Each structure stands twice: as structure tokens, then as C-alpha cells.
C-alpha positions as CSV (number, residue, x, y, z in Angstrom):
1,M,-79.3,62.7,-7.0
2,S,-76.1,60.7,-7.1
3,D,-75.1,58.4,-4.2
4,A,-72.6,60.5,-2.9
5,L,-75.4,63.5,-2.0
6,V,-77.7,61.3,-0.7
7,R,-75.1,59.6,1.6
8,N,-73.8,63.2,2.7
9,R,-77.3,64.5,3.2
10,Y,-78.4,61.6,5.4
11,F,-75.6,62.1,7.6
12,D,-76.1,66.0,7.4
13,E,-79.6,65.5,9.1
14,L,-78.4,63.4,11.8
15,T,-75.8,65.8,12.9
16,A,-78.5,68.1,12.7
17,T,-80.6,66.3,14.9
18,P,-81.2,68.0,18.3
19,D,-80.0,65.9,21.1
20,L,-79.2,62.6,19.0
21,A,-78.0,59.9,20.8
22,W,-74.9,58.8,18.8
23,M,-75.0,54.7,18.8
24,G,-73.8,53.3,15.7
25,Q,-70.6,54.9,14.9
26,N,-68.6,53.2,18.0
27,T,-67.8,57.2,18.6
28,N,-67.0,58.0,22.6
29,H,-69.6,60.6,23.7
30,I,-68.7,60.5,27.5
31,P,-67.8,64.1,28.6
32,A,-64.1,65.0,27.8
33,H,-61.2,64.5,30.2
34,P,-60.5,68.3,31.7
35,A,-56.9,68.0,30.7
36,V,-57.7,67.4,26.9
37,R,-60.3,70.3,26.9
38,A,-57.7,72.4,28.6
39,A,-54.9,71.3,26.0
40,M,-57.2,72.4,23.1
41,I,-58.5,75.3,24.6
42,Q,-54.7,76.4,25.3
43,A,-53.7,75.5,21.7
44,I,-56.6,77.9,20.1
45,E,-55.9,80.5,22.6
46,A,-52.0,80.4,21.9
47,G,-53.2,80.7,18.0
48,E,-51.3,77.2,17.3
49,F,-53.8,76.4,14.3
50,N,-51.8,79.3,12.5
51,A,-48.9,77.2,11.6
52,Y,-48.7,73.8,10.1
53,A,-47.7,70.9,12.1
54,P,-44.4,68.6,11.1
55,P,-45.4,66.2,8.5
56,L,-45.1,63.3,10.6
57,G,-46.5,64.9,13.6
58,F,-45.1,66.3,16.9
59,E,-42.3,64.4,18.2
60,A,-43.8,64.4,21.5
61,L,-46.8,62.8,20.4
62,R,-45.0,60.5,18.3
63,A,-42.9,59.3,21.1
64,A,-45.9,59.0,23.2
65,I,-47.7,56.6,20.8
66,T,-45.2,54.1,20.7
67,A,-44.5,54.4,24.3
68,D,-48.5,53.5,24.7
69,L,-48.0,50.4,22.7
70,G,-45.0,49.2,24.2
71,L,-43.0,49.7,21.3
72,P,-40.3,52.3,21.5
73,E,-38.0,50.9,18.9
74,A,-41.2,51.6,16.3
75,E,-41.9,54.9,14.5
76,A,-45.5,56.8,14.8
77,L,-46.3,58.6,11.3
78,V,-49.7,60.9,12.9
79,T,-52.3,60.7,10.3
80,E,-55.7,62.8,9.9
81,G,-57.5,60.1,11.7
82,G,-56.9,56.0,11.7
83,V,-58.8,55.6,8.1
84,N,-55.9,57.7,6.5
85,A,-53.4,55.6,8.1
86,L,-54.8,52.7,6.6
87,A,-55.6,54.2,3.1
88,L,-51.6,54.9,2.7
89,V,-50.8,51.4,3.7
90,C,-53.2,50.3,0.9
91,R,-51.7,53.0,-1.6
92,A,-48.2,51.8,-0.6
93,R,-49.2,47.6,-0.9
94,C,-52.0,46.8,-2.9
95,K,-51.4,47.0,-6.9
96,P,-53.2,44.6,-9.8
97,G,-52.2,41.4,-9.4
98,T,-51.9,41.4,-5.8
99,T,-54.4,40.4,-3.1
100,F,-55.8,41.8,0.0
101,V,-57.2,39.1,2.6
102,T,-59.1,39.9,5.5
103,T,-62.3,38.4,7.5
104,D,-66.1,39.1,6.9
105,P,-67.2,41.1,8.9
106,S,-64.4,43.6,9.1
107,W,-64.3,47.3,8.4
108,K,-65.3,48.1,5.0
109,W,-63.1,51.0,4.1
110,P,-59.7,49.5,4.0
111,L,-61.5,47.0,1.6
112,L,-62.8,49.9,-0.6
113,F,-58.9,51.7,-0.6
114,A,-57.3,48.3,-1.9
115,R,-59.6,47.5,-4.6
116,Q,-59.0,51.3,-5.5
117,A,-55.6,50.3,-5.7
118,G,-56.2,47.3,-8.1
119,A,-56.0,44.5,-5.0
120,E,-58.6,41.6,-5.5
121,V,-60.1,41.6,-1.9
122,I,-60.8,38.0,-0.1
123,E,-63.1,38.2,2.6
124,I,-62.9,34.9,5.0
125,P,-66.3,34.7,6.6
126,I,-66.2,34.4,10.5
127,Y,-69.6,35.3,11.4
128,D,-69.9,31.9,12.6
129,P,-70.0,30.2,16.1
130,A,-68.4,27.3,14.8
131,C,-65.0,29.1,14.6
132,D,-66.0,31.1,17.8
133,Y,-66.6,34.5,15.4
134,K,-62.7,34.5,14.9
135,L,-60.3,34.1,12.2
136,T,-58.7,30.6,12.6
137,P,-54.8,30.4,11.3
138,E,-56.2,27.4,9.2
139,A,-58.5,29.5,7.5
140,L,-55.6,32.5,6.8
141,A,-53.1,30.0,5.1
142,A,-55.6,28.7,2.7
143,A,-56.7,32.1,1.7
144,V,-53.1,33.2,1.0
145,D,-50.5,32.5,-1.6
146,A,-47.7,34.4,-3.5
147,R,-50.0,37.2,-4.4
148,T,-50.9,38.0,-1.1
149,A,-49.5,41.5,-0.3
150,V,-51.9,42.6,2.8
151,I,-53.3,40.6,5.6
152,Y,-55.8,43.1,7.6
153,L,-56.6,42.2,11.0
154,V,-59.4,44.4,12.8
155,D,-58.6,43.4,16.6
156,P,-61.1,43.6,18.4
157,N,-63.0,43.1,15.8
158,N,-65.9,45.6,14.5
159,P,-68.6,44.7,14.6
160,L,-68.4,41.4,16.1
161,G,-66.1,42.4,19.4
162,I,-64.1,39.6,19.5
163,R,-60.3,39.4,20.3
164,Y,-57.2,37.6,19.2
165,T,-54.9,36.0,21.9
166,A,-51.2,36.7,21.5
167,E,-50.7,33.1,20.3
168,E,-52.9,33.4,17.6
169,I,-51.2,37.1,16.3
170,A,-48.1,35.2,16.7
171,A,-49.2,32.3,14.4
172,F,-51.0,35.4,11.8
173,A,-47.6,36.6,11.9
174,T,-45.8,33.4,10.9
175,I,-48.3,32.9,8.2
176,A,-47.5,36.6,6.8
177,K,-43.8,36.2,6.7
178,D,-44.0,33.0,5.1
179,C,-46.0,34.5,1.8
180,G,-44.4,37.5,2.0
181,A,-47.1,39.8,3.1
182,L,-47.4,42.9,5.4
183,L,-49.9,42.3,8.5
184,V,-52.0,45.4,9.3
185,H,-53.4,45.2,12.7
186,D,-56.4,47.4,13.1
187,C,-55.9,48.1,16.9
188,T,-58.8,50.7,16.7
189,Y,-60.6,49.3,19.6
190,R,-57.4,47.6,21.8
191,D,-58.3,49.7,24.8
192,F,-61.6,48.2,25.4
193,A,-60.0,44.6,25.8
194,D,-58.0,43.1,28.3
195,G,-54.7,41.1,27.0
196,H,-54.2,43.0,23.9
197,H,-51.2,42.0,21.9
198,P,-49.8,44.5,18.9
199,A,-48.5,42.2,16.2
200,L,-45.3,44.6,15.8
201,R,-44.5,43.0,19.3
202,V,-44.1,39.5,17.2
203,A,-43.4,40.2,13.9
204,P,-41.5,43.6,14.2
205,E,-40.1,43.1,10.2
206,H,-43.1,42.7,8.4
207,S,-46.0,44.3,10.3
208,V,-47.4,47.7,11.1
209,V,-50.3,48.7,13.7
210,S,-53.1,51.6,13.4
211,V,-54.3,53.3,16.2
212,S,-57.3,56.1,16.5
213,F,-58.0,58.6,18.5
214,S,-61.8,58.5,17.7
215,K,-63.1,55.6,20.1
216,W,-61.0,55.8,23.1
217,L,-60.5,59.3,23.5
218,G,-63.6,60.6,21.7
219,L,-61.4,63.1,19.1
220,A,-63.9,61.4,16.1
221,G,-64.7,65.4,14.9
222,M,-60.9,66.2,15.5
223,R,-59.5,63.5,12.7
224,I,-56.1,62.2,14.5
225,G,-54.7,58.5,14.4
226,A,-51.6,57.2,13.6
227,L,-49.5,54.6,11.4
228,V,-46.9,52.7,13.7
229,T,-44.6,51.1,11.6
230,P,-40.7,49.4,12.3
231,R,-38.1,51.7,11.7
232,A,-37.1,50.2,8.4
233,L,-40.6,50.6,6.8
234,L,-41.1,54.5,7.6
235,E,-39.8,56.2,4.7
236,E,-41.9,53.8,2.4
237,F,-45.5,54.5,4.2
238,A,-44.8,58.3,4.9
239,A,-44.0,58.9,0.8
240,Q,-47.6,57.7,0.4
241,A,-49.1,60.0,3.3
242,T,-51.7,62.7,2.0
243,S,-50.9,64.5,5.2
244,V,-48.1,66.2,4.2
245,L,-48.4,69.5,6.0
246,G,-49.1,67.4,9.3
247,A,-52.2,66.3,11.0
248,S,-54.4,69.1,13.0
249,V,-52.5,71.0,15.8
250,I,-55.4,70.9,17.7
251,A,-55.9,67.3,17.5
252,Q,-52.5,66.5,18.5
253,R,-52.2,68.8,21.4
254,A,-55.8,66.7,22.6
255,A,-54.2,63.4,21.6
256,Q,-51.2,64.0,23.8
257,A,-52.8,65.2,26.8
258,G,-55.1,62.3,26.5
259,L,-52.2,59.6,26.1
260,A,-51.1,61.4,29.6
261,V,-54.1,60.8,31.4
262,K,-55.2,57.5,29.4
263,A,-54.9,55.3,32.8
264,E,-57.4,57.1,34.9
265,W,-59.9,58.3,31.5
266,M,-60.0,54.3,30.5
267,A,-61.1,53.3,34.0
268,E,-64.2,55.5,33.8
269,V,-65.0,55.1,30.3
270,R,-64.7,51.7,30.7
271,R,-66.7,51.2,33.9
272,I,-69.7,53.0,32.2
273,D,-68.9,51.3,28.7
274,T,-69.4,48.0,30.6
275,A,-72.5,49.3,32.8
276,N,-73.9,50.4,29.4
277,K,-73.5,47.1,27.7
278,A,-75.3,44.9,30.8
279,M,-78.4,47.3,30.7
280,I,-78.6,47.2,26.9
281,R,-78.0,43.3,26.4
282,E,-80.8,43.0,29.4
283,A,-83.3,44.9,27.7
284,A,-82.1,43.5,24.0
285,E,-83.2,40.0,25.2
286,A,-86.3,40.8,26.9
287,I,-87.4,41.4,23.4
288,G,-86.0,38.5,21.4
289,L,-82.9,39.9,20.3
290,T,-79.9,37.7,20.7
291,I,-76.2,38.5,21.4
292,P,-73.5,36.4,19.8
293,V,-70.5,37.9,21.3
294,W,-70.4,38.1,24.8
295,P,-68.5,40.2,26.3
296,S,-67.7,42.4,23.5
297,H,-64.1,43.7,23.5
298,G,-64.7,46.7,21.5
299,N,-67.1,49.3,22.8
300,F,-70.3,48.1,21.2
301,L,-72.5,44.9,20.6
302,V,-74.0,43.1,18.1
303,L,-77.5,42.4,18.7
304,E,-78.8,39.7,16.1
305,T,-82.3,40.0,14.9
306,G,-83.5,36.7,13.3
307,A,-85.0,35.0,16.5
308,A,-87.6,38.3,16.9
309,G,-88.4,38.1,13.3
310,L,-87.0,42.0,12.7
311,R,-85.3,43.7,10.0
312,P,-82.1,45.5,10.9
313,E,-82.9,48.5,8.6
314,A,-86.7,48.6,10.4
315,L,-85.0,48.7,13.6
316,V,-82.4,51.5,12.6
317,E,-85.3,53.5,11.1
318,A,-87.8,53.2,14.0
319,A,-84.6,54.0,16.3
320,R,-83.6,57.0,14.5
321,R,-87.2,58.2,14.6
322,R,-86.5,58.7,18.5
323,G,-83.6,60.6,18.4
324,I,-81.6,57.5,18.5
325,M,-78.8,56.5,15.9
326,I,-78.0,52.9,15.6
327,R,-76.4,51.1,12.9
328,Q,-77.9,48.1,10.5
329,G,-75.7,45.3,9.7
330,T,-75.3,45.8,5.8
331,Y,-72.9,48.7,6.6
332,H,-70.3,46.2,7.5
333,T,-71.2,42.9,5.8
334,A,-73.3,42.1,2.4
335,R,-73.0,38.5,3.6
336,F,-74.3,38.3,6.8
337,G,-75.5,42.0,7.4
338,D,-79.3,41.2,7.5
339,R,-78.6,39.3,10.5
340,F,-78.1,41.9,13.1
341,I,-77.6,45.8,14.3
342,K,-74.8,47.1,16.0
343,V,-75.0,49.4,19.2
344,S,-72.4,51.7,20.5
345,T,-72.0,51.4,24.1
346,S,-69.2,54.4,24.8
347,V,-71.9,57.0,25.6
348,P,-73.5,58.7,28.5
349,T,-75.6,56.6,30.8
350,E,-78.7,58.6,29.8
351,W,-78.4,57.7,26.2
352,A,-78.4,53.9,27.2
353,I,-81.0,54.6,29.7
354,R,-82.9,55.9,26.5
355,L,-82.3,53.1,24.2
356,R,-83.4,50.6,26.8
357,N,-86.8,52.6,27.5
358,A,-87.4,52.6,24.0
359,L,-86.5,49.0,22.9
360,P,-90.0,47.5,23.1
361,D,-91.6,50.8,21.1
362,I,-88.8,50.4,18.4
363,T,-89.4,46.9,17.8
364,A,-93.1,47.4,18.0
365,E,-92.8,50.0,15.3
366,A,-90.0,48.2,13.5
367,R,-92.8,45.4,12.4
368,T,-95.1,47.9,10.8
369,L,-92.3,49.4,8.4
370,N,-91.8,48.2,4.9
371,D,-91.1,51.4,2.8
372,L,-87.7,52.7,4.0
373,P,-85.3,55.4,3.4
374,P,-81.9,54.8,2.2
375,Q,-79.5,54.0,5.1
376,F,-75.6,54.1,5.2
């Protein structure tokens, strides 16, 4: 069976698992805000899905996205998920003879898109307490040159959960300008962090910002995100978009409703998320797992397995057998993936309790597992 079929069936089996606790993909499973549910239902009952949406997205949503970022002079291009926003950037800027510079770990799919376009991917290792698990301006400056087309920064970092200061973002922007690169600021997890600074605020001519509604608003299955660009660059990226008939109408109505209630919604989501993190941290440390980054500025935690003598893949399989989905580190990084598992925390409290209570049995069974099924 092909790898593509094996991977698809793996996730199909997960989605078919009754009462599965999804705690590995950073998705938000806290019940939706009533206003968001009402907006989707109203759009369905009005039959809005019978027609295509505008190719760049509904104007009201585009304006709400840039306002939310504090970037009223920028332009938002609504896409089918944040991943499509990043794919069109790679199509526009990456080609043979260029480099795409990012961190290790990072989010894997833009790296794939850059390679598909012919670029060389340069990964700067940051899984190291010596650099506080962060990219430094010095390390970035050493990795770029005249060939660099894109500098890709996930902030907060997925999976580590670190975030960058305004001063660090400004330093990265200066380096990008000096080498002629586009600074791509992936802000998927910005709403779980305090003091987040979109790169467009300091680099309004040579940066773009990608956003997603999958994580903070819980719309992963609706596929809705956006690329936010300087006005002068909008046409370049719009020309590479595959969503030429617009993103989902239902998803856009949900996103717009979500932005309208974001302050009250995120206050509750972050309250639950913070409590879940504390609960899982205590349970993890009690069985010998360690947490390299605390607090995490994303809706997830990295739990290191080495001190407990456990294989990440074995923990993932033992959890799956108990109806809990967590993620092995190799999904994010080949170089460091044998060190950790990742656990998502923007979930109902009952799921976090389920994981906490099951952790001792999960670790005990993980020590006995050798022949493991493929994991993705």
C-alpha cells in the first residue's frame, strides 16, 4: 500500500474512533461560541453555500482580519486554511537556486512546499537550552545570503511554545531586508501568547503574516485562514492563489462572527487552556517526563521522554489504545523528534483529566511496546 494511502487510513481510523480525545494537532475542541454557531447555521439556512465567495474573501472579513492584527493599511487574502496561505508564498518566492531559511523544529509543511518549488531548505537548530530554544539574530544572520528568498518564522513556535519579543522580530526583519528576503511570520498561535508582535508592524515592505482560524477559533475542519500582506505585494501573492473561487462561505461567516466576539471567547479559551497545561505538567512530571519550555505560549506542551527512558512513538500508541491522540516528536523534526511528545491543551477539561489519569498506565504499557504501527 502506498504511503499516501497508509497515512490517509491512519487519520480516517482516528476520526472514526468514538469519543477520541484529540490532543495532538493543536486543534481547539472547546465548544464553539454561540455567535459562531449561529452564523454558520444562518448561512446554511440562507443557502449562501450555493454561490462562490469573492476570490480574496468577503470584504467585511478581510477588514476584520487586518483590524484584529492592528494593521489597517495591510491587505488580507482569505485562504482555505493557513497552510494554503503559506503554500502560495512558497510558489511565489521559492525556485531553484534560492534558499528557504527556518528553524528546527518548525512546522513541516511550508518546508515541503519550498522543496517542491525547487528551493534549498536551511534549518537552524533551536532545540537547545543554550539559546533558550529560540532563533537568535546571530544564528539567522549566519544562515542567510544573497540566495535567501524566504525567512520563515513560526511564532509562537510549534511545537516548542516559545515566542519572540518585538526587539527580536525587528532584528529578524533587518536581516531579511539586508539580504533581500521576504520575512514570513506564521502567527497561527499568536492568540495564546502575550505581547505578540506581527512582523508587518516593523517591516511593512518586506514581510507577510499568515493567520489561521483552526486553533484559536476551533475551525480546523472548516479550512479558513489568511495571508496578510503589504498593499504593494497583494497582486503578487493573489496571482499564486488556488482559491480562485473563494474560500468556504460558511467558514468565512464563522470567522467573521468569531472575530466579533474574540475578546470574551479567548478569555475563556485561555482560562481552560492554562488550567489544562498546569494539570498535565503536574501529571507528566510525576512520572518522570520533563517540560523544557514553561510557560508555553501556544496551546500545547512539549513533554521530553528521555529522562523516563520512554520512546515517544510507544507513548503515542499506548495513548491511542485508550482513545487519546497525542503526537510523536518526529512529526515536527527528524533531528530532535526522538526527544519528546507534544500534547495539545485547548481541549475540554474532561479530556485533560482523562490524559492525566491515564498517564501512569500509558507509560507502563509504552515500556512493553516494540512493534509499533506507522505514525504520522
